[in-house]
N, C-alpha and C positions, 0 to 999 in steps of 0.2 A: 524019235522026232516029229511023227505022227500023232501019238498021243499028244505032244504039246501042242501042236499046230489045231487039233480038236479042243483042247483046253482055249484056247485063245480064242477060237472063234464061239465057243460056248460062253466068255465071258463078255466078248462083244456082244453077242446076242443077247444076254442077259442087261446089258447094260443099255441097250436101244431099249428093250423091252421098257426096263424100269424107266428111261426118259420119254418115250410114248405115254406111260400112263401116270407121268407124274407133270401134270397140266392144273395150271391154276383153276380153281372151276369158277370161271368165267359169267358164266349166265345164274349162277345162283347167288352171286357176290351181287349182281347188278340187280338182282331182284329185291334183292334184302336192301340193298340202299334205296332203291326205291322205293318199296313199302315203309322204311322208315322217315324216308321224305315226307311221304305220303301222313303219315301220323302227324308229323313234326309241323306239318302245314294244317291240321286240324285243330281250331282253336279249344273243342272241348276235349281232346287229348292233354292240349299243354295246362286246360284248367282244371280238368279231373283224374287225369291218367298219366299226370309226370314223373310216380314213381317206375310205371310200366314201360314209360316212355324212355327213362334214364336206363333201365336193365337193356333194351333196345339199342339204343347208343352204345352201351357201353360192349355185346355182345359184338357190333358194327367195328368197334377200335380192336377188339382182341381179335375177330375176324382178319382184318386188315393185317394184324402183326404176325400173324400163321403164314396167312398167302407172302407177305414181304422173306418170314424165315422158310419159305416151300415146303411148310407142313401143310399141303393143300386138302388131304382127310380132315384135316382138323378144322382148316377155314372152311372147308364145304359145312361141316358138321356146326358152325359159328354162324354159317349165312343163315341155312337153316332157323338156327335159334333165333336170330336176329328179325328176321321177318315173321315168326311164331307169335313172337312177345311184341310188334309193332302192330301184328292185327287183333293180338289180343288186348292193346291198348285202345286202340280204335273202338274195341267192341265194347269193354269195359267203360270208356267217357261217352258211350251212347247209353248206357243204363243209368250212370251216374249223371248226365245231363238232364236226361228223362226225370231222375228222382229228384233232381233239386228245383227242377220247373215246377212240378207236381207240389211239392214243399213250400215253394215259394206264391203261387196259385193260393193254394189253403192259408198261407199265413196272413195274405192280401187281402184274400175272402173274410178272416176273421178278424182283422183290423177293422175292416168297412163295416163290418157289422157291431162291434164295439163302438165303434164312432157313432154309429146309429143308438145305440142305448143309451149310452153316455151322453147324446144330445138330449135324450128324449128326459133324463134322469137331470140336467140341469134346467131344463124347460119347466119343468116341475117343480124345480126349486125357486126359480124365479117369481112364476106362479104365488105359491107358498111362503115364500119371503121367510126362512127359518133364521131364529135369531143366531146370531153367531156366525152365521156363513157370509164369507165374503166372495161374493157371486163374481166383483169383477174380475178378483184374482184366478178362479176358477174359470172365468172366460179365457182369459189371458192365455192362462195354461190348455186350457182345450183349443183356442187357436194354434199355438205353437205345435200339437199335438196334430193338428189337421196338415198346416204345414209341413209335418215329418211326412206323415200319410201320402201328400202328394209327391214327396220326394220317391217315397218306395213305388209308388203306383207307374214314377216316371224307371223307377229302375228295373221293375220288373218288365214294363214296355221295351226297353232297351236292351232285355236279356239279363243284367246284371243282378242275377238269381239271388246271390249270396247276400247284396246288399240290399235287395226287397225284403228279403226275410228278415235282417238286422233290424232295418227301418220299421218295419211292420213291428216287430217285437219291444220297440221303443217306443213305439205308439200306445201299445196296448197297457206297456207298463205305466205310461202317462196317464193314460183313459183309467185304469184301475186306482192310482193315484188320487186322481178327482172323485172318484166316487166313494173311496173310501173316506176321503175327506169330509163331502156331503154326509156319508154314512154317522160318521162318528160325531160330526158336530148337532146332527138332528136327534141322534141318541143321548147328547149329554145336554141339549136342550129337554129333552121329554124326559129327564133324570129330576131337571131341576121343578119341574109342574108339580 
């Protein structure tokens, strides 16, 4: 009887100990939710670190499932994972945003240089009037390229860096076509002489 009594007390004490230890990791879960939310509200994260943000969200979903199933150790581990992934997404997005800003600056500057060079080439062609050159068409193409260049500069000023890069590349391609057309026409005319 005494053994049964001590056995029952040991069972009750063990159950009480388990119940005391089996608490949801509320603080860790709240920290993870806050960090993922901070990442979600950062436009650079959304634009440049979407995959890392998706992994952080998935860790949050799994964390909640583990907490609901009362597997609190797993929930605590997943909370730490979600928080870490969100922090990494924020860090990665800063690096990516800086890189794309620099790339856009470089593309827009190269585009502006190409505009100056092409304008000079067109001015020289207007003065020399090489035979077979349709200056009016080349001027229209140049005007179109300058319009796109203005759009690229606006995109850069408004932090739409990918658009600025794309438009800058489009302008440089159009300017290259103008220069190539002039070169081919001048070369063809010089061969006829």
